[in-house]
C-alpha positions in Angstrom: 39.6 1.3 15.4 39.4 -1.8 17.2 38.2 -5.0 15.8 35.3 -6.9 17.9 36.2 -10.0 19.5 34.7 -13.5 19.3 34.3 -13.1 22.9 32.8 -9.9 22.6 30.1 -11.6 20.1 29.5 -14.0 22.7 28.7 -11.7 25.5 26.6 -9.6 23.1 24.6 -13.4 22.2 24.3 -14.4 25.6 22.7 -11.0 26.6 20.5 -11.2 23.7 19.4 -14.6 24.7 18.7 -13.8 28.3 15.2 -12.5 27.5 14.4 -15.8 25.9 12.5 -18.8 27.7 13.1 -22.5 28.0 11.5 -24.8 25.3 9.7 -28.1 26.0 10.8 -30.9 23.4 7.5 -32.5 22.8 7.9 -32.2 18.8 8.4 -34.6 16.4 11.8 -35.9 15.7 13.6 -38.1 13.2 17.1 -39.7 12.7 18.8 -40.8 9.8 22.0 -43.1 9.1 24.9 -41.2 7.5 27.9 -41.8 5.6 30.8 -39.5 6.6 33.8 -38.1 4.1 36.6 -36.2 5.8 38.4 -33.4 4.1 41.0 -31.3 6.2 38.9 -29.6 8.9 35.8 -30.4 7.3 33.2 -33.1 6.8 29.8 -33.6 5.3 27.8 -36.1 7.2 25.2 -37.1 4.1 21.3 -38.7 5.4 20.4 -41.8 3.5 17.3 -40.4 2.6 18.4 -37.5 0.9 19.4 -39.7 -2.1 16.5 -38.4 -4.4 16.2 -34.9 -5.6 14.8 -32.9 -3.3 12.1 -30.4 -3.9 12.7 -27.7 -1.4 16.0 -27.0 0.8 16.5 -25.3 4.2 20.3 -24.4 5.5 20.4 -23.3 9.2 23.1 -23.4 11.8 23.5 -26.5 14.2 26.2 -25.5 16.5 29.9 -26.0 17.2 30.6 -25.0 13.6 27.8 -27.4 11.9 25.5 -26.3 9.6 22.5 -28.8 8.9 21.0 -29.3 5.4 17.2 -30.0 5.0 14.7 -30.9 2.2 10.7 -31.4 1.9 10.6 -27.9 4.1 7.4 -26.7 1.7 5.6 -30.0 2.9 4.2 -31.0 6.2 7.4 -32.7 7.3 11.3 -31.9 6.9 13.8 -34.4 6.5 17.5 -33.9 7.3 19.7 -34.4 4.0 22.9 -33.2 5.2 25.4 -31.8 8.2 28.1 -29.7 7.1 31.0 -29.9 10.0 32.9 -26.9 9.9 35.4 -25.4 12.2 34.1 -22.0 14.3 30.4 -20.8 14.4 28.0 -21.4 12.3 26.6 -17.8 12.2 25.3 -17.3 8.4 24.0 -19.2 5.3 22.6 -18.4 1.8 20.7 -20.9 -0.5 20.9 -19.7 -3.9 17.4 -18.5 -4.9 17.9 -19.7 -8.7 17.3 -23.6 -8.3 18.4 -23.8 -4.9 21.3 -26.3 -6.0 24.4 -24.6 -4.0 24.6 -22.5 -1.2 27.6 -20.4 0.8 28.6 -20.7 4.8 30.0 -18.3 7.1 31.7 -19.5 10.3 32.9 -15.7 11.2 36.2 -16.9 10.1 38.2 -15.3 6.8 37.1 -18.4 4.8 33.7 -18.8 2.9 32.4 -22.1 2.3 30.5 -22.7 -1.0 28.4 -25.9 -0.7 26.6 -27.5 -3.6 24.0 -30.5 -4.2 21.9 -29.5 -1.9 18.9 -31.0 -3.6 20.5 -34.1 -3.9 24.0 -35.2 -2.6 25.1 -32.1 -0.3 29.0 -31.5 -0.8 31.5 -28.8 -0.2 33.3 -27.0 -2.9 36.2 -25.1 -3.1 36.8 -22.8 -0.1 37.1 -18.9 -0.6 40.0 -17.3 1.7 39.3 -13.8 2.5 42.3 -13.4 4.6 43.9 -11.0 2.0 41.0 -8.3 2.9 42.7 -7.4 6.4 42.8 -3.9 6.6 40.0 -2.9 4.1 37.8 -1.0 5.6 39.2 -0.1 8.7 43.3 -0.8 9.4 44.0 -3.8 11.3 40.5 -5.1 10.7 40.5 -8.8 10.0 38.1 -10.3 7.7 35.4 -12.5 9.6 32.6 -13.2 7.3 29.3 -13.1 9.4 26.8 -12.7 6.7 26.3 -13.8 3.1 23.5 -12.9 0.2 23.5 -14.5 -3.3 21.4 -14.1 -6.5 22.4 -16.7 -9.3 26.0 -16.0 -9.9 26.8 -13.3 -8.0 26.8 -13.0 -4.2 27.8 -10.6 -1.3 29.8 -11.5 2.1 30.3 -9.4 4.9 33.6 -8.7 6.7 32.8 -7.2 10.0 34.1 -4.2 8.3 33.6 -1.2 6.6 32.4 -3.0 3.3 31.6 -6.1 1.3 33.4 -8.8 -0.6 31.7 -9.5 -4.0 31.9 -13.2 -5.3 30.9 -14.2 -8.6 30.5 -18.3 -10.2 32.6 -19.6 -12.9 32.8 -22.8 -14.4 30.5 -24.1 -11.3 33.0 -23.0 -8.8 32.2 -19.8 -6.6 35.4 -17.2 -6.5 36.1 -13.5 -5.7 35.2 -11.4 -8.5 38.1 -9.4 -8.9 36.6 -7.2 -11.6 35.4 -4.9 -8.9 37.9 -2.3 -8.0 37.8 0.4 -5.3 39.5 3.4 -6.1 42.3 5.1 -3.9 44.0 3.3 -0.7 42.9 1.3 2.5 43.6 2.9 6.1 47.1 0.4 5.7 48.0 3.2 2.9 47.7 0.3 0.5 45.8 0.0 -2.7 42.3 -2.1 -2.3 42.6 -5.9 -3.0 40.1 -6.5 -6.1 36.7 -7.8 -4.9 36.4 -5.4 -2.1 33.3 -3.0 -2.3 34.8 0.1 0.2 32.2 2.0 2.1 34.6 4.5 3.7 33.5 7.3 1.3 29.8 6.9 2.2 28.1 9.0 4.6 28.1 7.0 7.6 30.9 6.2 10.1 29.5 2.8 11.1 32.5 0.3 10.8 31.1 -3.3 11.7 28.8 -4.6 8.5 27.7 -7.8 9.8 24.5 -8.3 7.5 23.8 -8.4 4.0 20.6 -9.2 1.8 20.1 -8.8 -2.0 16.6 -7.6 -3.8 14.8 -10.4 -5.1 14.4 -8.0 -8.3 16.4 -5.5 -10.5 15.1 -2.2 -10.8 14.0 -0.7 -13.9 17.5 0.0 -15.3 18.3 -3.7 -14.7 20.2 -3.2 -11.5 19.9 -4.8 -8.4 19.8 -3.4 -5.2 21.5 -4.6 -1.7 21.4 -3.6 1.8 24.3 -4.1 4.1 23.6 -3.4 8.2 25.7 -2.8 11.1 23.5 -3.1 13.9 26.3 -1.7 16.7 26.4 1.2 14.3 22.6 1.9 13.7 23.1 2.1 10.3 22.1 0.5 7.0 23.8 1.1 3.5 22.4 0.9 0.0 24.3 0.0 -2.6 23.2 -0.5 -6.6 24.8 -2.8 -9.3 25.5 -5.5 -7.4 26.9 -8.2 -9.2 28.4 -6.1 -11.8 32.1 -5.0 -12.3 31.0 -1.6 -10.6 29.0 -1.9 -7.4 28.8 1.5 -5.4 27.2 2.9 -2.6 24.1 5.5 -3.3 23.2 5.6 0.4 23.2 5.4 3.9 20.7 5.8 6.7 21.6 5.9 10.5 18.7 5.5 13.2 18.8 4.4 16.5 15.8 2.2 16.0 18.1 0.1 14.3 20.4 -1.0 17.2 19.4 -5.0 17.7 21.3 -7.1 19.8 19.4 -10.4 18.7 19.4 -9.8 15.0 22.9 -8.6 14.0 24.2 -11.8 12.1 23.5 -13.5 9.0 20.2 -12.5 7.5 19.9 -9.6 10.4 16.3 -9.2 10.6 16.0 -7.7 7.0 13.7 -9.2 4.3 12.7 -7.5 0.7 9.1 -7.4 -0.1 9.1 -10.3 -3.0 6.8 -8.1 -5.4 9.3 -5.3 -4.9 13.3 -4.1 -5.9 13.5 -1.4 -3.3 11.2 -1.8 -0.3 11.9 -4.2 2.5 10.7 -4.8 6.0 13.5 -4.8 9.0 13.7 -5.7 12.6 14.1 -2.6 15.1 15.1 -2.4 19.0 11.4 -2.7 19.9 9.7 -4.4 16.6 9.8 -3.6 13.1 9.5 -0.9 10.2 9.7 -0.4 6.5 12.6 0.2 5.0 12.1 2.1 1.7 15.0 2.8 -0.9 12.8 3.7 -3.7 15.4 6.9 -3.7 18.3 4.6 -2.8 20.3 8.0 -2.2 17.9 8.8 0.8 16.6 5.8 2.5 14.2 6.0 5.0 12.3 4.0 8.0 8.9 4.3 8.0 5.9 3.0 9.7 7.8 2.1 13.2 5.7 -0.9 14.6 6.4 -2.2 18.1 5.7 -5.9 18.5 4.4 -6.8 22.2 5.3 -4.4 25.0 8.6 -3.6 23.0 10.8 -5.1 25.6 12.2 -8.1 23.9 14.2 -7.3 20.9 13.0 -9.4 17.5 15.5 -11.8 16.4 14.2 -12.9 12.6 11.3 -11.8 10.4 9.9 -12.9 6.8 7.5 -11.9 4.4 5.1 -14.1 2.8 4.7 -14.5 -0.9 2.1 -12.2 -1.8 4.4 -9.2 0.0 1.3 -8.4 2.1 2.4 -10.5 5.5 5.1 -10.4 7.5 6.0 -13.1 10.4 8.1 -11.6 13.4 10.3 -13.9 15.9 10.1 -12.2 18.9 11.5 -14.1 22.1 9.1 -17.0 22.4 6.4 -16.2 20.3 5.7 -15.3 16.5 3.5 -12.4 15.6 1.7 -12.2 12.0 0.9 -8.9 10.8 -0.8 -7.9 7.3 -1.2 -5.0 5.3 2.6 -4.9 4.1 1.7 -3.7 0.9 0.0 -0.5 1.8 2.4 0.5 4.6 5.3 0.1 2.3 3.7 2.1 -0.5 1.1 4.5 1.4 2.8 4.8 5.1 -0.4 2.9 6.3 -0.4 1.0 9.6 0.4 -2.8 9.9 -2.3 -4.7 11.2 -2.0 -7.6 13.8 -3.5 -11.1 12.9 -2.2 -13.4 15.2 0.6 -14.0 18.1 1.4 -17.6 18.9 3.9 -19.9 20.5 5.2 -22.8 18.1 5.8 -25.1 20.8 5.2 -24.2 24.6 7.6 -21.6 25.7 10.4 -22.5 23.3 12.8 -19.5 22.0 11.8 -18.9 18.2 15.5 -17.7 16.8 14.4 -17.8 13.2 11.4 -17.6 10.9 11.0 -17.9 7.1 8.5 -18.5 4.3 8.9 -20.8 1.7 7.1 -20.0 -1.7 3.9 -21.7 -0.7 3.9 -19.7 2.5 5.0 -22.7 4.9 6.5 -20.8 7.8 9.8 -22.5 8.8 10.7 -21.9 12.6 14.3 -22.6 14.2 13.4 -22.8 18.0 14.5 -24.4 20.8 15.8 -23.9 24.7 18.4 -21.2 24.4 20.3 -23.0 27.8 19.3 -26.4 26.3 20.0 -29.1 23.9 16.5 -29.4 22.9 16.0 -27.7 19.3 13.9 -28.3 16.5 13.1 -27.1 13.1 9.4 -26.9 12.8 6.9 -26.1 9.9 4.0 -24.1 10.2 1.1 -23.9 7.9 -1.5 -21.1 7.5 0.0 -18.2 9.3 -0.7 -15.2 6.6 -4.2 -16.6 7.1 -4.4 -15.2 10.6 -4.0 -18.5 12.4 -1.6 -21.1 12.4 -1.3 -25.2 12.1 2.0 -26.5 13.4 3.3 -29.7 11.3 6.2 -31.7 11.2 9.7 -31.3 13.3 13.1 -32.3 13.2 15.6 -32.3 15.6 18.7 -30.4 15.9 21.1 -28.3 18.4 21.3 -25.0 19.5 22.9 -22.4 16.4 24.1 -20.1 18.8 22.8 -17.1 16.9 19.8 -15.8 15.0 20.1 -15.6 11.1 21.3 -18.8 10.0 18.3 -20.1 8.1 17.9 -19.6 4.4 15.4 -21.6 2.3 14.9 -22.7 -1.5 12.3 -22.1 -2.9 11.7 -18.4 -1.4 8.9 -16.1 -2.1 
């Protein structure tokens, strides 16, 4: 087995972005003064208008290893609140859905970067070193964090490999959860390092899991499900008991529809229904579909829906607070559908509501709904410097109203946007 290299990642991104078109720059912009604090290879630039407590938060990639924090995303005008300067590529973020005060950042490296104070004064926590997880889930597979999800006091991070790393928060700091013990030996014939959730004994041969999401609600037994996705291997794995000392793989699904070169890092075009512990929507190579894990050992892909003419792969999708509307980012447009609950529970068709450009012809890389159904869109020119985080209202109603924006830079990858509060 060979490990995908950063160069190949870049080729994949350029291929995915070649279908997207250039953006115009006629959006509202905002600039603030900042104070810089240096710590080794990292720095945090804190925007002066973020001194007060923020009511809503966004984290997203901003290019060159930078991650931007913003507040006010449930309103009509976002405001920059901090810039996290890191080495590597900005590929994944997670904002804690419980209170929204802390988050995690991934740069396709062997370190995971906790951040805190997101609603007040953003700052780094202590880095988590994943270098010990080389050879876990594949001999010679180095640990590269390309996806991360969190829920309260536990989190999951991908490793571009055949498994996940579980994290836990203790005394206000994020650490590797060494309660987790995978049985047997890894491919290097060594005992698994504590904290690693091994996939090799699951029913799939997929090896490059780069996306992970956690269900918003527990199942009736009190346990949380999680989904891990390998887009190159066309595979999704279902886990149960995440956050406990004994998480385990319950089932896996391989389907060629899951292959997608535009949504394979970070959030990866997957979103649980806010009202459900076991149903999600997921981007496919031609559109999106329902992913049901009601029987976790037998996940199924249902109601496959083509968006547009199916020639452009969706890069992101998100579900509204009532669980009945989905917004899908495809090329330079956002497409809105309703009837999500009936599709998820009864296999009925989605109903198209709207299709629009956020602004002129700019590519829409990421979309996410806030708890009050403000659609947050990360959009811009794939070949230029004109990028914006834009707020859009009324999309679940079948039309849209574009509100304020802040200027940012090209994140380079889809899947870097995460929010609080979420539906």
